[in-house]
N, C-alpha and C positions, 0 to 999 in steps of 0.2 A: 504493500500500500504506500509506504513512504517513497519507494522507488518510483511508483506511478505518479505521485504528486510532484516529485522532483522533476520527472520527465515533462509533465504538463507545464510546470512553471518555466522550464527551459524553452519549451516550444513557444509559449506566449511571449517571453522576452525576445525571442528571435523574430517573431512576427512584428512586434513593436519596433525593433531595431530596423527591420527592412522597410517598414512604413515610413519611419523617420527619414531614412536615406532617400526614399522615393520622393518625399515632400521637399527635401533639401535640393534634390536634383531639378525638380520642376521649378522651384523658386529661382534657382540659379539660372536656369534656362530662360525664364521669363525676364529676369533682370538684364540678361545679356541681350535679349531681343530688344528691350526698351532702350538700352544703351545704344544699340546699333541704329535704331530708328531716330533717337535723339541726335545722333551725330550726322545724319543724312542731310543733304542740302535740299532746300525747298525750291531753289531756282532752277531754271532750265538753261543749259549752256547754249552757246551759239550753234553748235552742231545739232543739239536736240531740237532747237527752234527750227532750223533748216529742214531737219528730217520730218518734222510735223507739218511743215508748209505754212505755218501761221505764227505770227508774232502778236502777243497780246500787249496792247499799249493803253495805259491809263490816261485819260484825258478829261478835261472839263466839258460839260454839255451845256453850260449856262453862262460862260464867261466870254461874251462877245467883245472884241473880235479875235480872241486868242484860241478859244475852243468852245464851240457851241453847235447846237443842232438847228439847222435852218427849217424853213416852212415845209420843205420836202422830206424832212426826216434825215437829212444828210449832215454828217459832221463837217464843219468848216472852221477856218481860222488859221492864225499864224502857226500854232503848234501842229495843227492837222496837216498843213502844207508840208512841213518837215517830216511828219510821221509817214505820210504817203511815200515820200522819196526814200526814206530809210528802208521801209519795207520792200520797195521796188529794187533797191540796190542789193539788198540781202537775198533777193529772189524768193520772197514769201508774200503771202497775203497778210493784211492787217486786220486784227479784230479789236475794235475799240471797246474799252471798258470804262463807262462813266464813273468818275470819282469826285469826291468832295475834297476840299482842302485838307480837312482833318484826317482823311483816310489815306493820303498818299504814301506815307511811310508804312502804314499797316498793310496796304495792298502789296508792297514789295516784300515785306517780312513774311507774309503768309503765302507768297507765290501766286497770288491772284492775277498779277500782271508780270510781264517781263521787263517792261520799261514804263517809267512815268514821264510823260510829256504834258505837264499840266501847270505851266507857268510857275515852275518850282524854283524858288529862290535858294541859292546855296548858303547854308549857315553851318557853323561849326557843330552845333547841336545835332542837326539833321545828318551831318556827315559821319556821326558816330553810329548811325543806324543804317545808312544806305551809302552807296558809292555814286558820286556825281561824275558825269563825263565833262568834257569841255563845254564852256558856256556858249550860248548863241544869242544872248540878249542882255542888255543892261537895264536896271531898274532902281527906283528909290521909293519913298512913301509919299502919298498925297491925300488930300481931303476934299470931298465935294459936299456942298450944302446949298440950301435955297438962296436965291439972289436977295430976297427980302430979309434974310437973316444970315448973311454970308459970314462964315468962319474964316478968318485970315491968319490966325495964330493958334497954336495948341493951348495957350493960356486962356483963350476965350472959351474953351471947352469945359473949364472947371464949373462944376455944378450943372452941367448939361449931359446929354446922352449921346454917346458916339456909337454908331453901328459898325460892327466888324464881323468878319467871317471867321469861324473857328478854325484854328490850325494855321493861320496866316501870320506873317511877320508883323502885320499891323496890330494884331491882337497882342503879340509879345511886346512890341515896342511901347505901346501905350500902357500896358500893365506894368512894365518895368520903369518907365520914365514919367508917366503921368497917372499915378495911382488914384488921384482925386477925380479923374474922369470916369463917369459911369459907362460901362460897356454893355451894349445890347448885342448879344452874340447869336449868329445864325449858322446853320450847317451849309446852306446853299446861297449862292450869290443872288439868285432871283428873289429869295426871301429877304435878303438884306436890302436890295434896291426897292422892293415893295414897301418895306418898313420906312424907308426914307420918303417915298412918295406919299405914304399914308400919314406922315408926320409923327411916327412913333419914336423917331430919333432926330437930333439936331443936325447931324452930319454923318457921313460914311467915309471910312478910310480903307483903301486897298491900293493895288498897283495904280500909280499915277497915270500910266498909259491907258489903263482901263477906265478910271473915273473921268479922264479927259474925253474919251470916246463917248462915254455915257452922257456926259454933260452936253456934248455937241448934239446928241440925239434927243435930249430932253430939255425943252425950253423951260427957263425959270430956275435952272441950277447951274452953278459954276464951280470950278476948282479954285477955291480960295487959298488953299495951301498947296503950292505947286511942288514943293520938295520938302522932305523931312527925313532926317537920319542920314545914313550912308548910302553911297551908290553900291548896289549889289549886283549880282549876276544871276541869270536864269539858265538852268542847265538840265539835260536829261539825267535821270537817276535809274540805277539798277540795284538789285539786291546786293547786300554786302558780300563781297568775295566773288562775285560773278565776273571774273576777269576777262573771259573770252568775249562776252557780250560788251563789256565796257570798252575793251580795246577796239572792237569793231565799230562802235559808235564814235569813238574818238578819231579813228581813221577816216570815218565818213565825214565828220565835221571838218577835218583838215583838208580832205580832198575837195569838198564842195567850195572851199574858198577860191579855187581857181576860176570858178564860174560866177563868183559873187552870188551864190545861191540865196543867202538870207536877205540880200538887198532885193532880189527878185521876189522872195517871199513877202517882204514888206510892201513892195509895190502892188502885189496881187491882193493882199489881205488887209493891210493896215492903211495904206495911202488913201483908199476910197473913203475911209472913215475920218482920218486926220486932215486930209488935204494938205495945206501949207502950214498948218499950225504946229507941226512937229518936224524937227530935223532928224531924218532917218539915221544920220551918222552918230547921233547921240544915243541911239537905241540899238542899232544892229551891231552884232559881233560876228566877224568872219574868221574862220580857222581857229576859233577858241582863243584868239588874242584880243585882249581888251586894251585899246589905246596904246598898243605897243608895250604893255606891261604885263606882269604876272596876272592871270585871270582872277586870282584869289585876293588881289590887293583892292582895298576900298578906300574911298576918301569922302569927306563931307560933301553933301550936295547943297551948295549954298548960292551958286551963281544964279542971277535973275536975268530975265530978258525973254527972248523967244523960247517957247516951250521946248525944252530939251530934256533928255533923261537926267542930265546933271542938275537940271533945275526943276524937274517935275515928275520923276517916276517913283513908283512905290513897289515894294516887294511883296509877293504873295505866297 
């Protein structure tokens, strides 16, 4: 009897030991799988994009004249003009993915798009999350308001409501430099402009190049603050570490300089809006070179006179 009990106990202990080993193996296997998944890249390389035949580009659908959908449901604008050429030269079709300002980084980090071409201002903070290619445009900040209550200085906004779009440099600039200004924030540009038209805010701040275009098309409004902050640059962005696609876009921007592509882009998409009010040389960047200097260099935008980027642009 004692021998039987001893045998039984031994058998039970053996089963427990085997079960424990089995659980440990399963857990280790699961952890290993998760680790492998966590280390995988979410972006598509240049070869993968070419193999698929389609490049996904995040663009604005409501930011005329840079990225918007026209009355026929077609994407148009300065950014779109470049997107079409980029896709053509890569030998793929383009799939446009509408984005809002606050979603641009997220869409790259999640792999929802391959490239962002949505009036994306280069900043040090954003460069920690995405990789920027060479710039193709210069910008600074500006403010539009009603003619009968025109805002001509940021100090005049104290105690008033300034409309901004979430995720833009305008939001960051006023939050950091003018904390006394109440900000009314919207996800979409159409919502922001409607709020200005409805009188829910005293002024709206975004890219000066955009507010100037909007003021031209909307009687009773003017750009009272033509320039604010530093001159920044607009550039395409890809997911962090996607070097093959980044290099391809940089090579494209450099090669397009030979034909002055972005001047042609300006003439096709922006000149019909701005007419003679904007000097294209103050906005257009060819070959990724900004005024013969490092593209990352910025300077205060203080010069007044004819509307130029140095005197009137804003970063989005």
